[in-house]
C-alpha positions as CSV (number, residue, x, y, z in Angstrom):
1,M,-24.0,-30.6,-57.2
2,W,-20.4,-30.4,-57.1
3,Y,-17.8,-28.0,-58.3
4,A,-14.3,-28.2,-58.4
5,P,-12.0,-24.8,-57.7
6,T,-10.4,-23.5,-61.0
7,S,-7.1,-22.6,-59.1
8,G,-5.5,-24.8,-56.5
9,S,-6.0,-23.7,-53.5
10,G,-9.5,-23.7,-51.6
11,P,-11.7,-26.5,-50.6
12,A,-12.1,-29.5,-53.3
13,N,-16.1,-29.9,-53.3
14,I,-17.6,-26.2,-53.1
15,V,-20.9,-26.0,-54.0
16,P,-22.3,-22.5,-54.5
17,G,-24.2,-20.8,-51.9
18,Q,-23.7,-23.4,-49.0
19,L,-22.1,-21.8,-46.0
20,Y,-19.4,-23.8,-43.9
21,G,-17.9,-23.5,-40.5
22,N,-20.0,-22.5,-37.6
23,C,-21.8,-19.4,-39.1
24,P,-24.8,-17.9,-37.1
25,L,-28.2,-17.7,-38.3
26,P,-29.6,-14.5,-39.4
27,P,-31.1,-12.1,-36.9
28,G,-34.0,-12.0,-35.4
29,N,-35.5,-9.9,-32.6
30,V,-37.2,-9.9,-29.2
31,E,-40.0,-7.6,-27.2
32,G,-41.5,-7.7,-24.0
33,Y,-42.2,-6.4,-21.1
34,V,-40.5,-6.3,-17.6
35,F,-42.4,-7.2,-14.4
36,N,-42.0,-7.6,-10.6
37,Y,-43.8,-10.5,-8.8
38,D,-47.0,-8.5,-8.1
39,G,-47.0,-7.0,-11.9
40,L,-45.9,-3.7,-11.8
41,A,-43.7,-2.4,-14.8
42,I,-39.5,-2.3,-14.1
43,A,-38.1,0.3,-15.4
44,G,-33.9,0.4,-16.0
45,A,-33.8,-3.5,-16.1
46,T,-30.9,-4.9,-18.2
47,I,-31.8,-7.6,-21.2
48,G,-29.3,-9.3,-23.0
49,V,-27.6,-12.2,-24.7
50,E,-24.1,-13.6,-23.4
51,D,-21.4,-12.1,-25.6
52,G,-23.9,-10.6,-28.1
53,P,-26.5,-7.3,-27.6
54,T,-28.0,-5.8,-24.9
55,T,-31.1,-3.3,-24.2
56,T,-32.6,-1.2,-21.2
57,S,-36.4,-1.5,-19.8
58,G,-37.9,2.0,-20.4
59,P,-40.5,3.5,-17.5
60,N,-43.4,1.1,-18.5
61,G,-41.0,-1.8,-18.6
62,Y,-41.2,-2.0,-22.5
63,Y,-38.0,-3.4,-23.6
64,L,-36.8,-4.3,-27.9
65,L,-33.7,-6.5,-28.4
66,T,-32.6,-6.7,-32.0
67,G,-29.9,-8.2,-33.5
68,I,-29.7,-11.7,-31.9
69,P,-29.2,-14.6,-33.9
70,A,-32.0,-16.9,-34.4
71,G,-32.7,-20.0,-33.1
72,D,-33.2,-21.2,-29.1
73,V,-31.3,-18.7,-27.3
74,P,-30.9,-17.4,-23.2
75,I,-31.7,-14.2,-22.3
76,S,-31.0,-13.0,-19.0
77,C,-32.8,-10.0,-17.6
78,G,-32.0,-8.4,-14.4
79,K,-31.8,-5.1,-11.7
80,A,-30.1,-4.4,-8.7
81,G,-31.9,-5.9,-6.3
82,Y,-33.7,-8.5,-7.9
83,N,-32.7,-12.1,-8.8
84,I,-31.7,-12.4,-12.1
85,A,-34.1,-14.3,-14.7
86,T,-32.8,-15.9,-17.5
87,D,-35.2,-17.8,-20.1
88,V,-34.3,-19.7,-23.3
89,V,-36.4,-18.1,-26.0
90,T,-37.2,-19.1,-29.6
91,I,-35.8,-15.9,-32.0
92,L,-37.3,-16.5,-35.4
93,I,-35.2,-15.6,-38.3
94,G,-36.2,-11.8,-39.6
95,Q,-39.1,-11.8,-37.3
96,T,-39.8,-10.4,-33.8
97,V,-41.2,-12.2,-30.6
98,T,-42.3,-11.4,-28.0
99,H,-41.2,-12.6,-24.3
100,D,-42.1,-11.2,-20.9
101,F,-39.9,-11.3,-17.8
102,V,-40.7,-11.2,-14.4
103,L,-38.0,-10.5,-11.8
104,T,-38.2,-11.6,-7.9
105,Q,-36.8,-10.6,-4.5
106,P,-35.0,-11.7,-1.8
107,N,-35.7,-10.0,1.3
108,M,-33.6,-11.5,4.6
109,I,-34.2,-11.0,7.6
110,V,-31.7,-12.2,10.1
111,N,-33.2,-12.1,14.0
112,P,-31.9,-11.6,16.1
113,L,-30.4,-9.3,14.9
114,Y,-27.5,-8.6,18.2
115,I,-26.5,-11.7,19.8
116,E,-24.8,-11.2,23.5
117,E,-23.3,-13.8,25.3
118,T,-22.8,-13.7,29.4
119,L,-20.1,-16.1,30.5
120,N,-19.1,-17.3,33.9
121,P,-16.4,-19.6,34.5
122,G,-17.8,-23.3,32.8
123,E,-21.1,-21.4,31.8
124,Y,-22.4,-20.8,27.8
125,F,-25.1,-18.8,27.1
126,T,-26.0,-19.7,23.6
127,T,-29.2,-18.4,21.6
128,S,-30.7,-19.9,18.1
129,L,-30.2,-17.4,15.0
130,N,-33.0,-17.2,12.2
131,V,-32.7,-16.1,8.7
132,L,-36.4,-15.3,6.9
133,N,-37.1,-14.9,3.2
134,N,-40.2,-13.1,3.5
135,G,-39.7,-11.8,-0.7
136,N,-40.8,-13.5,-3.4
137,G,-37.9,-14.9,-4.6
138,P,-34.6,-17.2,-3.4
139,L,-32.2,-15.8,-1.6
140,G,-28.2,-16.6,-1.5
141,W,-25.9,-15.7,1.0
142,T,-23.0,-16.8,3.5
143,A,-21.7,-16.1,6.6
144,E,-18.8,-16.3,8.4
145,V,-18.0,-16.5,12.3
């Protein structure tokens, strides 16, 4: 049933109780643990939603993030020395869902660590430069020569 406004302002077709515009859904919560690749708890990791609430994991890796709009929400987790993990979590209205994060660690080894050039007239000494990631996460890096 459609209702017309009683005054001359406002939309012409207003339905009582209906939301207009881009209104967020009522919030829910997410809880879980933050682990490293080997399954050990990570304390002090930051968990959050872009432009939304954030929290920090406790000594046992547990976190509780509250006040997240319901729906499929990308949630990120990170800590210095680890790769950032972003997962899409389905948040249910007024409920607490469980989601654990696993953070990986890259480890970069550059071999040789010291490159020495020996030049004679018309002779050049070249050596290879090896970059090894023996960690358990992706490694991103840049170099300038």
